[in-house]
C-alpha positions in Angstrom: 7.4 29.9 -35.1 5.7 27.9 -32.2 7.7 24.7 -31.4 6.8 21.1 -31.7 5.2 19.1 -29.2 7.0 16.1 -28.1 5.1 12.8 -26.9 5.5 12.8 -23.5 4.2 16.9 -23.8 1.5 15.2 -25.3 0.7 13.1 -23.1 1.0 15.4 -20.0 -1.1 18.3 -21.8 -4.7 17.4 -21.0 -4.3 16.7 -17.5 -2.5 20.4 -17.6 -5.4 22.5 -19.1 -7.5 20.0 -16.6 -5.8 21.0 -13.6 -5.7 24.5 -15.0 -10.0 24.9 -15.2 -10.7 23.3 -11.7 -7.7 25.1 -9.2 -10.2 25.3 -6.2 -11.8 21.8 -6.8 -9.7 18.1 -4.7 -6.8 17.2 -6.9 -7.8 14.1 -9.2 -5.7 11.5 -9.1 -2.5 11.8 -11.5 -2.1 9.1 -15.1 0.4 7.5 -12.6 -2.3 6.5 -9.9 -5.4 6.0 -12.6 -2.7 3.1 -14.4 -2.1 1.7 -11.0 -5.6 1.6 -9.9 -6.8 0.0 -13.1 -4.0 -2.8 -12.8 -4.7 -3.2 -9.1 -8.8 -4.2 -10.2 -7.1 -6.0 -13.3 -4.1 -8.2 -11.5 -6.5 -8.9 -8.5 -9.3 -10.2 -10.5 -7.5 -11.8 -13.2 -4.0 -12.4 -11.9 -0.6 -10.7 -13.0 -0.4 -13.2 -15.6 -3.6 -12.9 -17.4 -4.2 -9.2 -17.3 -2.1 -6.9 -19.9 -1.3 -3.3 -20.5 -3.4 -3.8 -23.6 -6.6 -4.1 -21.2 -5.2 -1.2 -18.3 -5.1 0.7 -21.5 -8.6 0.7 -22.4 -9.7 0.7 -19.4 -8.1 4.1 -19.3 -8.8 4.8 -22.7 -5.1 6.0 -23.7 -2.9 4.2 -26.2 0.1 1.0 -24.6 2.3 4.6 -25.4 1.1 6.6 -22.5 1.4 3.8 -20.1 5.0 3.4 -20.8 5.5 7.1 -20.9 4.9 6.2 -16.7 6.5 2.8 -15.9 8.6 0.9 -18.5 7.0 -2.8 -18.1 4.4 -4.7 -16.4 6.7 -5.8 -13.5 7.4 -2.0 -13.1 3.6 -1.5 -11.9 3.2 -4.9 -9.8 6.4 -3.4 -8.1 4.8 -0.1 -7.5 1.9 -1.8 -6.1 3.7 -3.7 -3.7 6.0 -0.2 -2.5 2.1 1.3 -1.5 2.0 -1.3 1.5 5.6 0.2 3.0 3.5 3.3 3.4 1.5 1.8 6.2 4.4 0.6 8.2 6.2 4.2 7.3 3.1 6.3 8.7 3.3 4.4 11.8 7.3 4.5 12.5 7.4 8.4 11.9 5.4 9.1 14.7 8.2 6.9 17.3 10.8 8.7 19.1 14.0 7.9 20.4 11.8 7.8 23.7 10.4 4.3 24.9 6.9 2.8 23.4 4.6 2.8 25.7 1.7 0.2 25.3 -1.3 3.3 24.9 1.2 4.7 21.8 1.0 1.1 20.2 -1.8 0.9 20.8 -3.0 4.0 19.0 -0.5 3.3 15.9 -2.7 0.6 15.7 -5.1 1.9 15.5 -4.3 3.7 13.1 -2.9 1.0 10.5 -5.8 -0.9 10.7 -7.5 2.4 9.5 -5.1 3.0 6.4 -4.9 -1.1 6.1 -9.0 -1.1 5.3 -9.2 1.4 3.2 -6.8 -1.0 0.9 -8.6 -3.7 1.4 -8.5 -4.6 -2.6 -4.3 -4.3 -1.8 -4.1 -7.4 0.2 -6.0 -9.2 -2.4 -4.3 -8.3 -4.7 -0.6 -9.1 -2.7 -2.7 -12.3 -1.7 -3.9 -13.6 -5.4 -0.5 -12.7 -6.8 2.5 -14.7 -4.4 3.7 -16.0 -7.2 4.3 -12.7 -9.2 5.6 -11.0 -6.3 8.0 -13.2 -4.8 9.8 -13.1 -8.7 10.3 -9.1 -7.7 13.9 -8.9 -6.4 15.6 -5.2 -6.5 17.9 -3.8 -4.6 15.6 -0.8 -4.2 13.1 -2.7 -2.7 14.8 -5.1 -0.5 16.6 -2.0 1.2 13.1 0.3 2.2 12.1 -3.6 3.4 14.4 -4.2 5.5 14.9 -0.9 7.1 10.5 -0.9 7.9 11.3 -4.6 9.4 14.9 -3.2 11.2 13.1 -0.3 12.6 10.6 -2.4 14.4 12.8 -4.4 15.4 14.9 -2.2 17.3 11.6 -1.1 19.0 10.7 -4.1 20.5 14.0 -4.6 21.1 14.2 -1.8 23.7 15.6 -3.0 26.5 13.3 -0.4 28.1 10.4 -1.5 27.1 9.2 -4.2 29.4 9.5 -7.9 28.0 6.6 -8.6 29.1 5.3 -5.4 26.5 7.3 -6.0 23.9 5.7 -9.4 23.3 2.7 -8.4 23.4 3.9 -5.8 21.2 4.7 -8.2 18.5 2.2 -9.9 18.9 -0.6 -7.6 18.3 1.3 -6.4 14.8 0.6 -10.4 13.8 -3.3 -10.3 15.1 -3.5 -7.1 12.3 -1.9 -8.4 9.9 -3.7 -12.2 9.9 -6.6 -10.7 10.4 -5.9 -8.8 6.5 -2.8 -10.1 4.7 -3.4 -13.8 5.9 -7.0 -13.7 5.7 -6.9 -13.3 1.5 -10.6 -13.4 1.1 -11.9 -14.7 3.7 -13.8 -11.4 5.4 -14.5 -10.0 2.0 -18.3 -9.7 3.0 -17.0 -7.8 5.9 -17.7 -4.3 6.5 -14.6 -1.6 7.1 -16.8 -0.4 10.2 -17.5 -4.2 11.4 -13.8 -5.7 11.2 -12.1 -3.0 11.8 -14.3 -3.1 15.0 -13.0 -5.9 15.3 -9.9 -6.6 14.4 -9.4 -2.8 17.0 -10.8 -5.5 19.8 -8.8 -8.6 19.1 -5.5 -6.1 19.3 -6.6 -4.4 22.3 -7.0 -8.0 23.9 -3.7 -8.9 22.9 -2.5 -5.3 24.1 -4.0 -6.0 27.7 -2.9 -9.5 28.2 
């Protein structure tokens, strides 16, 4: 006698069939990622307090139970969106070895970060428009990861083997990138990724060149 399907299996079963039928096709976003993508749009447009789990479920064509299968609460969705920002620094830090960081390497890494950030411009606008909600998120795992990324950047910038002049320029160049996208909000909303990316990289290279 076949076993009964559990609620969790019922939620995920359609995705499993779809994946089996499209082995050679590019991997479709998981249900979890689709929830985050819809939430990102709604939280950016309406604000965290103005958007509901019901609206997220309706846009996805699923029930609220399917949302709760992946996220325990709306706060968990907010945290998951915030944690996407941490990926930008991680990629750059993974390319830094124990050797002193040169201005040339730093410039290449920031070029990569600019490209990654431009691909996620909506994420920075979401942060700018939901600062109050994000400030209420205090979780030990997030704080520990946030501190780790900042500490690793500080160690690079504090490396006495790198000339002080270079380290100051490296620090200022980070500010140029984040001010151009994170702190500016929607000031450059009408500017294309290509144009804004070129201008950001020009600014970074000017700072590094002194």
